[in-house]
Legacy VTK file of the C-alpha trace (Angstrom):
# vtk DataFile Version 3.0
C-alpha trace
ASCII
DATASET POLYDATA
POINTS 96 float
0.003 0.000 0.012
1.554 3.241 -1.177
1.431 6.353 0.991
0.998 9.719 -0.740
2.161 12.872 1.020
0.838 16.295 0.094
1.782 19.643 1.642
-0.302 22.776 1.994
1.205 26.067 3.104
-1.114 28.505 4.882
0.273 31.753 6.383
3.881 30.412 6.735
2.610 27.240 8.316
3.018 23.912 6.465
0.360 21.213 6.840
1.395 17.720 5.754
-1.332 15.301 4.652
-0.485 11.638 4.266
-3.050 9.418 2.635
-3.235 5.846 1.533
-3.457 5.161 -2.162
-6.008 2.447 -1.374
-9.260 4.238 -2.218
-11.397 1.600 -0.443
-10.209 3.064 2.896
-11.093 6.707 2.038
-14.374 8.374 2.895
-15.674 11.748 1.771
-16.080 14.554 4.286
-19.727 15.076 3.198
-22.415 12.518 2.432
-22.995 12.224 -1.313
-26.785 12.215 -0.837
-27.656 14.723 1.917
-24.346 16.684 1.750
-24.145 16.800 5.577
-20.833 16.207 7.337
-19.744 12.615 7.854
-18.837 13.164 11.487
-18.908 9.776 13.286
-17.387 6.337 13.012
-20.843 4.953 12.231
-20.836 6.988 9.043
-17.651 5.197 7.994
-19.319 1.800 8.416
-22.489 2.751 6.583
-20.556 4.514 3.810
-18.620 1.369 2.958
-21.878 -0.563 2.755
-24.176 1.974 1.068
-21.946 4.888 -0.082
-23.865 7.343 2.066
-24.000 8.465 5.722
-25.722 6.580 8.551
-28.822 8.819 8.401
-29.358 8.342 4.663
-28.583 4.630 4.971
-31.222 4.133 7.629
-33.781 6.320 5.822
-33.289 5.177 2.212
-30.989 2.199 1.813
-31.767 -0.243 4.600
-35.458 -0.594 3.756
-34.686 -1.112 0.029
-31.450 -3.140 0.138
-32.175 -5.083 -3.057
-33.239 -2.018 -4.989
-30.366 0.024 -3.576
-27.784 -2.587 -4.743
-29.413 -2.438 -8.230
-28.880 1.364 -8.369
-32.138 2.865 -6.966
-31.614 6.271 -5.316
-34.237 8.697 -3.814
-35.408 11.627 -5.864
-34.047 15.083 -5.322
-37.330 16.070 -3.694
-37.149 13.183 -1.225
-33.562 14.110 -0.362
-34.514 17.769 0.190
-37.437 16.759 2.421
-35.123 14.560 4.458
-32.514 17.300 4.745
-35.132 19.671 6.068
-36.173 17.008 8.627
-32.525 16.623 9.671
-32.034 20.372 10.088
-34.930 20.434 12.680
-33.298 17.743 14.833
-31.450 18.551 18.025
-27.676 18.297 17.909
-26.216 14.992 19.217
-24.205 16.452 22.056
-24.778 17.656 25.584
-23.450 20.937 26.961
-22.363 20.953 30.585
LINES 1 97
96 0 1 2 3 4 5 6 7 8 9 10 11 12 13 14 15 16 17 18 19 20 21 22 23 24 25 26 27 28 29 30 31 32 33 34 35 36 37 38 39 40 41 42 43 44 45 46 47 48 49 50 51 52 53 54 55 56 57 58 59 60 61 62 63 64 65 66 67 68 69 70 71 72 73 74 75 76 77 78 79 80 81 82 83 84 85 86 87 88 89 90 91 92 93 94 95
């Protein structure tokens, strides 16, 4: 497995990014369906099964596994409706 190193310079500060060339281990920062941040380890698991975040997997893919594997995806309208529903949810953290 080959490692690829990239460097980014921001305001005299260098940031080194090392990534594996094995694309099966990579995950996007945002869900391809809902475009929300992929922010938990659960998203990683669901992404590698359904190519979308946990929320989209539970809403759209799990109930239609056979259709999903054959290429079915929700309409743009269904995705927008689901995104609006997600925006109304409480955040998943507790402030002390």
